[in-house]
C-alpha positions as CSV (number, residue, x, y, z in Angstrom):
1,M,-54.6,51.2,-0.1
2,D,-51.2,51.8,1.3
3,L,-48.7,50.5,-1.5
4,E,-46.7,49.0,1.3
5,K,-49.3,46.8,2.2
6,D,-49.9,45.8,-1.5
7,I,-46.3,45.2,-2.2
8,R,-46.3,42.9,1.1
9,Y,-49.2,41.1,-0.3
10,I,-47.4,40.2,-4.0
11,N,-44.2,39.3,-1.9
12,N,-46.4,36.8,0.2
13,Y,-48.1,35.4,-3.1
14,I,-44.4,35.3,-4.8
15,D,-43.1,33.7,-1.7
16,L,-45.7,30.8,-1.9
17,Q,-45.3,30.3,-5.5
18,R,-41.7,29.6,-4.8
19,L,-42.8,27.0,-2.3
20,R,-44.8,25.2,-4.6
21,L,-42.9,25.2,-8.0
22,S,-40.2,23.1,-8.9
23,S,-36.5,24.3,-9.4
24,K,-37.6,24.5,-13.2
25,V,-39.2,27.6,-12.5
26,A,-36.9,30.5,-12.1
27,I,-38.6,33.7,-10.9
28,H,-37.1,37.0,-10.9
29,Y,-38.8,39.7,-8.9
30,T,-37.6,43.1,-7.8
31,V,-39.1,46.2,-6.0
32,S,-37.2,49.5,-6.1
33,G,-38.0,52.9,-5.2
34,L,-39.7,54.5,-2.2
35,L,-43.1,53.0,-0.8
36,P,-43.9,55.1,2.1
37,G,-46.9,57.7,1.8
38,N,-48.2,56.1,-1.8
39,S,-51.4,54.7,-2.2
40,I,-52.5,52.4,-5.0
41,A,-56.3,50.7,-5.9
42,P,-56.2,47.4,-3.7
43,L,-55.2,44.5,-5.6
44,L,-54.5,46.0,-8.9
45,L,-50.9,44.6,-9.6
46,I,-51.7,41.2,-8.6
47,S,-53.9,40.4,-11.1
48,F,-51.0,40.8,-13.8
49,I,-48.6,38.7,-11.3
50,E,-51.0,35.8,-11.1
51,N,-51.4,35.6,-14.6
52,A,-47.8,35.1,-15.3
53,F,-47.9,32.1,-12.8
54,K,-51.1,30.6,-14.2
55,H,-50.0,30.9,-17.9
56,G,-46.3,31.1,-17.8
57,I,-45.5,27.5,-16.1
58,S,-44.3,24.9,-17.7
59,Y,-44.0,21.4,-15.5
60,S,-42.1,19.6,-18.4
61,Q,-39.4,22.4,-19.2
62,S,-37.9,25.3,-17.6
63,S,-39.6,28.5,-17.6
64,T,-38.7,32.1,-16.1
65,I,-41.0,34.6,-14.7
66,D,-39.7,38.1,-14.6
67,I,-41.7,40.7,-12.2
68,E,-39.9,44.4,-11.7
69,I,-41.7,47.2,-9.9
70,I,-40.2,50.7,-9.9
71,I,-41.3,53.4,-7.7
72,F,-39.9,56.7,-8.8
73,E,-41.4,60.0,-7.3
74,K,-45.2,59.4,-8.0
75,T,-45.0,57.1,-10.8
76,L,-45.0,53.1,-10.6
77,T,-43.8,50.7,-13.2
78,L,-44.8,46.9,-13.4
79,R,-43.2,44.9,-16.0
80,V,-44.1,41.1,-16.2
81,V,-42.5,38.7,-18.8
82,N,-43.3,35.1,-18.8
83,P,-43.0,32.3,-21.2
84,L,-45.9,31.6,-23.9
85,I,-46.3,27.7,-23.3
86,K,-47.1,26.1,-26.1
87,N,-49.4,23.4,-24.6
88,N,-50.9,26.0,-22.6
89,T,-55.2,26.7,-22.9
90,F,-54.1,30.1,-22.7
91,T,-56.1,32.7,-24.9
92,S,-55.0,36.2,-25.3
93,G,-57.1,38.8,-23.8
94,G,-59.1,36.8,-21.0
95,L,-61.6,37.6,-18.4
96,G,-58.6,38.3,-15.8
97,L,-57.2,40.9,-17.9
98,K,-60.2,42.7,-19.5
99,N,-61.4,43.3,-15.7
100,V,-58.2,44.8,-14.5
101,T,-58.0,46.9,-17.7
102,R,-61.5,48.0,-17.1
103,R,-60.5,48.8,-13.4
104,L,-57.7,50.7,-14.7
105,Q,-59.6,52.8,-16.8
106,L,-62.1,53.8,-14.0
107,L,-59.9,54.3,-11.2
108,Y,-56.9,55.8,-13.0
109,P,-58.3,57.4,-16.2
110,A,-55.8,59.1,-18.5
111,K,-53.5,58.4,-15.6
112,H,-52.0,55.3,-16.6
113,S,-50.5,53.3,-19.8
114,L,-50.9,49.7,-20.4
115,D,-49.2,47.9,-23.1
116,I,-49.7,44.0,-23.3
117,R,-48.2,42.2,-26.1
118,H,-46.7,38.6,-26.8
119,T,-43.9,37.6,-28.9
120,E,-43.5,33.9,-30.5
121,S,-42.0,32.8,-26.9
122,Q,-43.1,35.6,-24.3
123,Y,-45.7,37.5,-23.0
124,I,-45.0,40.9,-21.7
125,I,-46.9,43.5,-19.7
126,N,-45.7,47.1,-19.0
127,L,-48.1,49.1,-16.8
128,K,-47.3,52.6,-15.9
129,L,-49.6,54.8,-13.6
130,D,-49.6,57.9,-11.6
131,L,-49.6,57.1,-7.7
132,K,-51.8,58.5,-5.4
133,S,-50.6,60.2,-2.3
134,D,-52.0,59.6,1.1
């Protein structure tokens, strides 16, 4: 899939989340770098972003979700940081993350690195992958 289309889909998803969430949720989202001419497996990145909204939102306290996508030459870097909500029923390594990890292994063997970790207060995803050219 064309990377520009995938980024447009992510933009629309984040715009929708901004409309539905209260002002207690801050969303910091940036995309930088050149998009034209690059391809990516369809809907690969959105899984990480959806996870942040699903598990990093509190309706009783302020929370911040940081999403950064950087395209440099033929490398894409995605960083997603969201709070760990104590009352959330989130369990680390759920089915969604297992599925996207498996997709990465199948579609980008030896062409990606994925670091998923959490601290006492944050859940952090760093993905780096080699992009395909059109």
